[in-house]
C-alpha positions in Angstrom: -39.4 -7.9 -14.0 -37.3 -5.3 -15.7 -37.1 -1.8 -14.2 -35.3 0.7 -16.4 -34.8 3.2 -13.6 -33.2 0.7 -11.4 -31.0 -0.5 -14.2 -29.5 3.0 -14.7 -28.5 3.6 -11.1 -27.6 0.0 -10.3 -26.1 -1.6 -13.4 -24.7 -5.1 -13.2 -21.2 -3.9 -13.7 -21.3 -1.7 -10.7 -20.4 -4.6 -8.4 -17.5 -5.4 -10.7 -16.1 -1.8 -10.5 -16.4 -1.8 -6.7 -14.8 -5.2 -6.4 -12.0 -4.0 -8.8 -11.5 -1.1 -6.5 -11.2 -3.4 -3.5 -8.8 -5.6 -5.5 -6.6 -2.6 -6.5 -6.6 -1.6 -2.8 -5.0 -4.8 -1.7 -3.0 -6.0 -4.8 -0.9 -2.9 -5.5 0.2 -2.2 -1.9 0.9 -5.9 -1.4 3.1 -5.8 -4.5 4.9 -2.7 -3.2 5.4 -4.3 0.2 6.7 -7.5 -1.4 9.2 -5.6 -3.5 10.3 -3.5 -0.5 10.7 -6.5 1.6 12.7 -8.4 -1.0 15.0 -5.5 -1.9 15.6 -4.6 1.8 16.1 -8.3 2.6 18.9 -8.6 0.1 20.6 -5.6 1.6 20.1 -7.0 5.1 21.6 -10.4 4.0 24.6 -8.7 2.5 25.2 -6.4 5.4 24.7 -9.1 8.1 27.6 -11.1 6.7 30.0 -8.4 7.7 28.2 -7.0 10.8 25.8 -9.6 12.3 25.3 -7.5 15.4 23.3 -4.9 13.3 20.8 -7.4 12.0 17.9 -6.3 14.3 18.3 -2.6 13.5 18.3 -3.4 9.8 14.8 -4.9 9.9 13.2 -1.5 10.0 12.7 -1.2 6.2 11.0 -4.6 6.1 8.6 -3.6 8.9 7.9 -0.3 7.1 7.2 -2.1 3.8 4.7 -4.4 5.6 2.8 -1.4 7.0 2.1 -0.2 3.5 0.3 -3.5 2.8 -1.8 -2.9 5.9 -3.0 0.4 4.5 -4.3 -1.4 1.4 -5.9 -4.1 3.6 -7.9 -1.6 5.6 -9.3 0.1 2.5 -10.0 -3.2 0.7 -12.0 -4.5 3.7 -14.0 -1.2 3.9 -14.9 -1.3 0.2 -15.7 -5.0 0.2 -18.0 -4.6 3.3 -20.0 -1.9 1.4 -20.8 -4.0 -1.6 -24.4 -5.3 -1.6 -27.3 -5.8 -4.0 -28.3 -2.1 -3.8 -24.9 -1.0 -5.0 -25.1 2.1 -7.1 -22.8 3.1 -10.0 -21.9 6.2 -8.0 -20.7 4.1 -5.1 -18.8 1.8 -7.4 -16.8 4.7 -9.0 -16.0 6.2 -5.6 -14.8 2.8 -4.4 -12.7 2.3 -7.5 -11.2 5.7 -7.0 -10.5 4.9 -3.3 -8.9 1.6 -4.2 -6.6 3.2 -6.8 -5.9 6.1 -4.4 -4.4 3.7 -1.8 -3.1 1.1 -4.3 -0.9 3.1 -6.6 0.8 5.2 -3.9 1.3 2.0 -1.9 3.0 0.5 -4.9 5.2 3.5 -5.3 6.0 3.7 -1.6 6.9 0.0 -1.5 9.3 0.5 -4.4 10.8 3.5 -2.7 11.3 1.7 0.6 12.9 -1.2 -1.2 15.4 0.8 -3.0 16.2 3.2 -0.1 16.1 0.4 2.4 18.6 -1.7 0.4 21.0 1.2 0.0 20.5 2.4 3.5 21.1 -0.9 5.2 24.2 -1.5 3.2 25.4 2.0 4.0 24.6 1.7 7.7 26.7 -1.5 7.8 29.7 0.4 6.6 29.0 3.7 8.5 26.6 3.3 11.5 26.1 7.1 11.6 24.0 6.8 8.4 21.2 5.1 10.4 19.3 8.2 11.3 19.4 9.4 7.7 18.2 6.0 6.5 15.2 6.2 8.9 14.3 9.7 7.7 14.4 8.7 4.0 12.3 5.6 4.8 9.7 7.8 6.6 9.4 10.0 3.6 8.9 6.9 1.4 6.3 5.5 3.9 4.3 8.7 3.9 3.5 8.2 0.2 1.4 5.2 1.2 -0.1 7.1 4.1 -1.2 10.0 1.8 -2.9 7.4 -0.4 -4.7 6.0 2.7 -5.9 9.4 3.7 -7.3 10.2 0.3 -8.9 6.7 0.0 -10.6 7.1 3.4 -11.7 10.6 2.6 -13.3 9.3 -0.7 -14.9 6.4 1.1 -16.6 8.6 3.6 -17.8 11.1 1.0 -20.4 8.7 -0.4 
């Protein structure tokens, strides 16, 4: 039986949009985290050849890149858990916005951590006093993903 009123508020593509929001929430931060891990890992490998005793201190950028992926995972699970057969078009657009809100800053934050982590680790290998400065720069790169998480959770709870 066809119900025109139900079709307007719950169109078939609403589930697609919400699912796409969940996908964006996990894919983009994971891409950023992968890039951050790879770039920082190259710097760590280069630095560890000259100063192997600094290897454990140099893993901080890799850990920070992984945290960005966790932000996306949290929002993706929240969105995916909300999708059901009574899923409205309003909810789907809010979830798409929330997914993009955490996804794109997560991607940017991962890129920033990768570039700053690579340069910071190599610089710290040559001058250990640069370590604190590297950590501060990495924190500012990480906070980009955190801002995206805050906006995404705010959007998710405003439904």
